[in-house]
N, C-alpha and C positions, 0 to 999 in steps of 0.2 A: 922140683915139680915132676910130677909123673904122669905120663900119657896113658889115658885108659881106652881101650878099645871094647867096643860093644858089639855083640853079634846082632844081626838084623832080627833075629827070633825075639829079641827082648823089646822091640819096638811094638807099637800098636798094630795088630792084624786085623785087616780089614774083612771080617767074616759077618754075615748076618746083617748086611747093610742093603738088602734089597727092600724096597719100598712098594707097598701095594697102592697104585695110584687110585684105585677105586675106593678103597677104605679111606685114603686120605682126602679125598673130595667129599665123601659122605660126612666125614668129621668137620671139614669147612663148613659144608651146607648147614649143618646142626649147630655149629658156633655162630653162624651169621644169620640166625633166624630173625633177628630185629634190624638187619641192615637195610639200606636204601635200595640195595640191588633187587631186580625183579627175580622171583624165584619160580622155578618150573612148578606147574600144576599137575596133579596126577592125572594120566592119560585116561580119564572115564570118557571124555567125549571125542567125538571125531575131529579132526583139525579143521575141517570146514565149518563146523557149527560154532565153536568157540575158540578163542585164542587159547594157546597152552600156557601162557603167563598171566599172572595177576600182580597188581601192584602190592606192595607191603605196607600195611598201615602200622605206624609206630604208636604205641601207647606207653607213655612213661607214667610211673607212679609219681605221686608228689615228692617222695623222698629222693627219687632220682632226678627230678627237675631241680629240687634245692641243691643236690650236690653238683649237678651241671652248673647251675648258677654261681655257687661258690668257686667252682674250678674257674669259670670264665672271669670272675672277679679277681682271682688270684693271678691270672695271666695278666689282666689289666695292671694290676699293682706292680708287678714284675717289670713289665714293659715301661711303666713310669720311673720306676728306680733305675732301670738300665739307661733310660734317656737322660734322667738327672745326672748319673755318672759320666756320661759323654759329654753333656753341656758343661759340666764343672771341669773336666779335663781340657775341653776346648778353651773355656774361659782362662784357666791356669796357663795354658801354652801361649795364648794371645797376650797375656799379661807379661810373661816372660820375654816374649819377642819384642814387645814394644818397649 
């Protein structure tokens, strides 16, 4: 067996890891355009006249609603299968113990 020594220059060098937080926030806002969070409105009005936030109204297409319904049903079936495995394991352990 041979021991190999590596110089630290061959490892990952941390360069260019600076993050622009303003750009990151802009991307997050654009990615969350349909979220339930309240989004800031453009500052066209004075703060005394109207609130700076407006509620977000979600509008899902029929295909998105179908997909969400199928996903919920899949989670329900997964939960039932998991509970069945737990019940069968408990029944087996009780039968072995008695």
